[in-house]
C-alpha positions in Angstrom: -22.7 87.4 12.3 -22.9 88.0 8.6 -25.4 85.8 6.8 -23.6 85.0 3.4 -24.5 82.1 1.3 -21.3 80.0 0.9 -22.4 78.6 -2.5 -23.4 81.7 -4.2 -20.5 83.7 -2.7 -18.0 81.2 -4.2 -19.8 80.9 -7.6 -20.3 77.3 -7.0 -21.7 75.1 -9.9 -23.9 72.1 -8.9 -26.6 69.7 -9.8 -29.4 69.7 -7.3 -31.8 66.7 -6.9 -35.0 68.2 -5.8 -38.2 66.7 -4.6 -41.2 67.7 -6.8 -43.2 68.9 -3.8 -40.5 71.6 -3.1 -40.6 72.6 -6.7 -44.3 73.2 -6.5 -44.0 74.9 -3.0 -41.0 77.1 -3.8 -40.9 77.8 -7.5 -38.9 81.0 -7.1 -36.1 79.1 -5.3 -36.0 76.5 -8.3 -35.8 79.4 -10.8 -32.9 81.0 -8.9 -31.0 77.9 -8.8 -31.5 77.5 -12.6 -30.6 81.2 -13.2 -27.1 80.8 -11.5 -26.5 77.6 -13.7 -27.4 74.9 -11.3 -28.8 71.7 -13.0 -32.1 70.6 -11.5 -32.2 66.8 -11.2 -35.1 64.5 -10.1 -35.5 63.3 -6.6 -39.2 61.9 -6.9 -42.1 64.0 -6.0 -42.7 63.0 -2.3 -39.3 61.5 -1.3 -40.5 57.8 -1.4 -38.4 54.8 -0.6 -37.9 53.5 -4.3 -37.6 49.8 -3.4 -40.9 49.9 -1.6 -42.8 51.7 -4.4 -44.3 49.9 -7.3 -42.7 50.5 -10.7 -45.8 52.4 -12.0 -45.9 54.6 -8.9 -42.2 55.2 -9.1 -42.6 56.2 -12.7 -45.5 58.6 -11.7 -43.3 60.1 -8.9 -40.6 60.9 -11.4 -42.9 62.1 -14.2 -44.9 64.4 -11.8 -41.5 66.0 -10.7 -40.3 66.2 -14.3 -43.6 68.1 -15.1 -43.3 70.4 -12.1 -39.8 71.4 -13.2 -40.7 71.8 -16.7 -43.6 74.1 -15.7 -41.5 76.3 -13.4 -38.5 76.5 -15.7 -40.2 76.4 -19.1 -37.7 73.8 -20.3 -36.9 70.1 -20.0 -35.2 69.1 -16.8 -31.9 67.2 -16.9 -32.4 63.4 -17.0 -30.6 62.8 -13.8 -32.3 60.9 -10.9 -31.1 60.4 -7.4 -33.2 57.9 -5.3 -34.0 59.2 -2.0 -31.9 57.7 0.7 -29.9 56.0 -2.1 -32.5 53.3 -1.9 -32.3 51.2 -5.0 -32.2 47.6 -6.4 -32.1 46.0 -9.8 -35.7 46.7 -10.3 -35.5 50.3 -9.6 -32.3 50.6 -11.8 -34.3 49.1 -14.7 -37.4 51.3 -14.0 -35.3 54.4 -14.0 -33.3 53.4 -17.1 -36.6 52.7 -18.9 -37.6 56.3 -18.0 -34.4 57.6 -19.8 -32.9 58.9 -16.7 -29.4 58.2 -15.5 -29.1 57.4 -11.7 -26.7 59.4 -9.9 -25.3 58.3 -6.5 -22.6 60.2 -4.3 -19.1 59.4 -3.4 -18.7 61.7 -0.6 -21.1 63.0 2.2 -21.6 66.0 4.3 -23.3 63.6 6.8 -26.1 66.2 7.5 -28.9 63.8 8.0 -27.9 62.9 11.6 -28.9 65.2 14.3 -26.0 64.3 16.4 -23.6 65.3 13.8 -20.8 67.6 14.8 -19.5 70.3 12.5 -15.8 69.5 13.0 -16.5 65.7 12.3 -18.5 66.5 9.3 -15.7 68.8 7.9 -13.1 66.2 8.6 -15.0 63.4 6.9 -15.6 65.5 3.7 -11.9 66.5 3.6 -10.6 63.2 4.5 -12.5 61.5 1.6 -12.0 64.3 -0.9 -10.8 63.2 -4.4 -11.1 64.2 -7.9 -14.7 63.4 -9.3 -16.3 63.4 -6.0 -20.2 63.9 -5.8 -20.7 65.4 -2.5 -24.1 64.7 -0.9 -25.7 67.4 1.2 -29.2 68.5 1.9 -31.0 71.8 2.1 -32.1 72.0 5.8 -29.7 69.2 6.8 -27.9 69.4 10.2 -25.2 71.9 10.0 -25.2 72.0 6.2 -24.8 75.7 6.0 -22.0 75.9 8.6 -20.1 73.0 7.1 -20.3 74.4 3.6 -18.9 77.8 4.7 -15.8 75.9 5.9 -15.3 73.1 3.3 -16.1 75.1 0.1 -13.0 77.5 0.5 -10.8 74.5 1.7 -11.8 72.4 -1.4 -11.2 75.5 -3.7 -7.8 76.1 -2.0 -6.9 72.6 -3.2 -7.6 73.6 -6.9 -10.7 71.5 -7.1 -13.5 72.8 -9.2 -17.1 72.5 -8.6 -19.1 71.4 -11.7 -22.4 70.1 -12.7 -23.2 66.4 -13.4 -23.3 67.3 -17.1 -20.0 69.0 -17.0 -18.4 66.1 -15.2 -19.9 63.5 -17.7 -18.7 65.6 -20.6 -15.3 65.9 -19.2 -15.0 62.2 -18.7 -16.2 61.4 -22.1 -13.1 63.0 -23.6 
């Protein structure tokens, strides 16, 4: 079986929300993602539950990840934040906003965090919920992520959808 990355093969543009520990552990991966035009968003340093974290500690998690991204890429990161697990409340929203970040959630989901996920069910879910403006959640190292992407990316492209970064989506929506 040929090992071909479905994302790079199809020249997919994306915004990746990455944990700071991964930035520090795999700086070459982050550099490659940036080089191919992906945006690197903030996903805390150690994947904490935002609502269980004190404001000051959440700010430290975000700042530490921001500094790691800046050190690796030699530029300021985009100011987008996705809370781990989508875990948020009003206090978290205010804390993130005060840090000059925009919180980004998702509207479609590869359902790749459940061990019992079946590829055909994951594909069906994404395609059944597909619509213009979707932000599709998926995880590096998730269950069946690679296999599902190999199937859904060509199907999505065949429906004349385009993969863009969050910045490109926001820019398009602001016109």
